[in-house]
C-alpha positions, 0 to 999 in steps of 0.5 A: 527533481529532488524531494527536498526541493519540493518541500522547500518550494512549498515552504517558500509559497506557504510557510505558515500553512498547515502541513500536518495535523497530529494528536489534536494539533496543526504543525506548519511547514515552517515548523517542520522545516525548523525541526528538520534542520536541527535534526539534520545537523545532529545527524551530520554531527554523528557522521551520517553522510550522503546516501547512508541508510536511516532505518525507521521503526516509528509509528505514523506520527509527527516524529516520523515525518521530521525524521523523513525530511531530515533524511532528505535534507542530508541526502541520506536514505530513509528505510521505514519498516513495520515495527510489528514485524518479527525479530528476525525480519528486523534483524535481516533489514538492519543488516541488509541495508547496513543501517547507520542510524536506527530511529525507534519507539522507546517501547521497542528499544528491547527488540534491537539490543540483542541484535549483533550489528555488522557496523556501528549502529546509532540507535535513537528512541523517542524518549531516550532508552538508546544511544540518543533520544530524538529530543536531545538530537533536536536540541543539539542541532545548532549551527548552519546546514551546508548545501548537500550535493544531490542528484535525482538518481540518488536514492530517496528511500528503500521500502521493503516488501514481503512477497509471498515467501522467503526473505523480505526484498528491499525496493530502492526508490530514487528521487526521480521515481518518487517525484514521478510517482507522486505527480502521477498520483496527483494528476490521476486522482485529480488532487488540487490545491487546497486538498487535504487527506487522511494519513491512515496507511503507514509510511512504510507502505508505498500508499501511505508515502504517496498520500503524504508526499502528494500533500507536500507537493500541493501545500495541503494538510496530511492528517496523521493517524497512528492507529486505524480508528474508523469512527475517529476518521469519520469524525475528522472528515466532518470536523475538518472537511477532509477532501480525499481518501487513499485507503485499502478496501478493508479500511473503507469497509470498516468506515462503512460499519460505523452505523451507531452515529451520524457523520457529515461526510459531504466534504469528500471529493475524491476516494481512491483505493489500492492494495487489493480489489474491491467487491461490487457490493463494497463499491456500491456501498462506498459510493452510496455513503460518500457520493464522491465526485471521483471514485478511483481504483489504483492498480500498482506495486511498490516496484513500479507504483502506477500500473493502471488507473480506473476512474469508471469503477461505478459503471465497470467494477470489474475493470482496472482501467487503462495504463497510467500516464507513465506506464506501458503494459502488456500481457505475457502469454502463459500456459493454462486455460483460465475459463474467464470471459470478460466481454472479450476473447483476449488472451489471458496471461501475466501482466507486465510493465515497461521499466521505461517509466520514471516510476519504476525501480531498477531492481531489488536491493542486494537481491540479483536473484530476485531481480532476475526473476521479475525483470526481463528484457526491460519489463517488470513481471507483476506475478498478476494474471490479467487480460487487456480488452479491445477498449484498452481496459486491463482486467486483473484476474488474480495472482499466479501463485493463487492458482487452483489446480483442480482435476487437471484444470488451472482455475483462478479464484477471482472469477468465482469470487466475482460471481459470489460477491454479486449475490445480495447476501454476500459481503465478501468471499475468498476462494482458495484450493484445499488439498483433496485426495481425488481432485488434487485441490478442491475449490473452497469458498469462505463467505462473509454474509449479511444473512444467517439464513444463507446456505450451501444450496443457495450459493451453489444454485446462484453460481449455477444460474450465474453461468459458472460451470460445474467444475468451477463451483465451490465444493465447500463453503465456510461462513466467517464473521471476518477474514484473516488479514496480513499485517498490511491489511491483505487477505491472508489466504494461507491462514484460510487454507491452513484452517486458522480462522474463527467460524461464524 
């Protein structure tokens, strides 16, 4: 089903209901429809046609949402990218998709003026420091919008993922992909009519896109946040009775650090997280603070969206749950002994996902080389290591590219982090391999603690008591006030290995 048909269905049911809350104001489904209709007509008048790529460098705001739905109305392709990325990254993405139009914030107009375009790129900014202003295009969009031919195999969007190295990769997402993924998200997260959600993950991220689309499907309200402000979000939960959260563990952690004020968060019914593992300590703190009816771990990727879902993390914090409703997963054996015992002797290997899922992509945009690395015989190779227990539950051990090779042994940091995170004085830990003349790589742990008295000996003794064998125990501990993060909010292990951090 085409995404614009979903919007039109919701519009017909609830035209006056609030679709978006932004900057202190509610915007109805009818208002957004009228705005997107005008912008869609202006885009057609500029020569934008079916499946042309529209690149978007906008913050999370009402303008971004209007651009998204206008793009869908004319069956073009929405291509959002992080406006904070480097000049070379932006230039590559523009040229890679051969963008027809670029929407950007006025403050970023200088970024693209020196880019040598390979086509006649039309630049639209929020205030007008470009070929056109968004306001101008909305005013000039007069007339009637003719019916556009469309198919659910047409592309709805392309999301760029940076991966671990090299050029960014475009992940094409069809209307069928996004419809299936959003429906799965609604079902697996137990969303219902009347729910609303905090839109704190940016729309260039698959998490942000599903939070946004799920509310459109249900006729709910999407509370847009341009910048992440934990105190502001807690106040919004209290004032507007927010019912659902879909955030990264880092964002949830930040909500729990606001201790100078009291907020009533009892309206929260569902908390879901994705993007990174959550420590047992953080799970317990979050559960105690919010007391949600449902607390869900979504394990997935931009390429296939849902891999597995766990709605039992309070009892089994080590589990990534079972395969999603569209998913089939299995373990592809790899060489190496990872020294892990998660209540089962099932084999550890790379987690792979069947591409028969309607949520799954078919390959990267213009990157047959990268596609060949991850798609083999109808299966997507995630690059994650895990095992499937006799119960059918998936345990994610970590990433293949995070492996530590120490004294000839393949060691994954997750097993060590899990032990450290259970220490009562440890808030979060990250384990990396650092170059060592004797061992090849030395196991080094970075710790955020709630105690200034914790020491190397305390943690080493705890690891020993917990059953961690000597070759798995860290040889070095560094105590930090905060961990370095990537622009997508994930822990930046590379900076730790390079020594680019501030000690506590």
